[in-house]
N, C-alpha and C positions, 0 to 999 in steps of 0.2 A: 504494500500500500504506500506508494510514493506520492508525496505532496505535489500539487500543481504549482510550479514556480511562478506562474502568472497570476495566481489568486491574490487579490488585493485586500489584506486585512483591514485597512483603513476604510474600505467601503462597507464593512460589516461590523460596526462597533457593538451592536447588540449580540451578535454571535460570539465575538471574542469575550465580551463581558459575561455571558452565560457560562461559557466553558471555564473561564478564569475563576468564576465564583463556585465551581464545584468543590466540595470538601476534598481534602487531600487523600482521604481514604476511599473515595469513589473510584469505580472502575468503569471505563468505557470499553465494552466488548464489541468487536466488529467481526461479522461473518461475511465472507466474500470469496470469490475465486477469479483468477485471471482469465478463465474461460467465459466468464459472464459479462455480456455487453453492458448491462446496467451497472455492474460493479466498476467496469472500466470507465464509464462515463460519470458516475456519481462519487466514487471514493477519492479521486485525487483532490478535488476541492475540499471534501470533508477532512482529509488528511492534512491539508494546508491549514484549515481552520484550527484543528487540534494542535498542530505544531506552533502556530502563532500564539496559541493560548497556553502553551507549555504543558499540554496534556499528552501523556504517552498511552496509547490504546493497547488493549489486549486483543491481538489479531488472531482469529481462528479461521484457517483456510478450509474451504468447503470443496468437496469433489462431487461429481455426478456419479451416482451409483445406480444399479438396476432397480433398487427399491426407493429411489429418491436421493436427496442430498445427504452426504455423509461427511463427518469431520468431528473435531473436538467439540464436545458439549452441545452438539446439534439437537440431540434428543432431550437433554436436560432443559434447554431453553426453548424448545418447540420451534426450531428454525425450519421453515418450509419455503421461504422466499429469501433471495439475497439480492442486494445487500440487506442485512439486518444489523442494527446497532442497538445495544441495550446499555443504558446508563444505570449503574447499580451502586447502592450504598454498601458500606462495609458489612452491614447486617444482612445483606442479600435482598434488601428491598429494591424493587425495580422503580426507578424514578421516571424513566422515559424510554420509549421504544420507537425506533424508526424501522419500517419495512419497505421493501422495494416499491410497493404500490402507493405509498403516501404521496401527497400532491406537491410537496415542496422538496427541495434538495435536503439531504440529511442534516447538514449543518444548520440550516434555517429552521427546519421542522423541530429538531431537538432543542435549539435555542428557545424557540417559542414555548415548547412543552416544559422546559426547565424554568422558564420565567413565570409561568402561571402560578 
């Protein structure tokens, strides 16, 4: 998950603020695969937003299997579409979830969800 070098953090202050205000013990889990067109189009800007905010994500690579998507923690988190991003507290509480079908890019969707 390489950040888009052209992504302009100054154009998205609310996104940066939302991710910078995450508690230090929060985890941003990201499921995706380099074979997935939606991941290739959506995750570089998301990675740039996290990098600009100083957030290091937990990246879980997903493969296509005969029985659906496979990979680390896919079943545990109910991953059926990628990209999926889950923002989780230290106690395991899910604070926000982005899934491929959501209407905004992941960085904006999650910033909105975290700001509510």
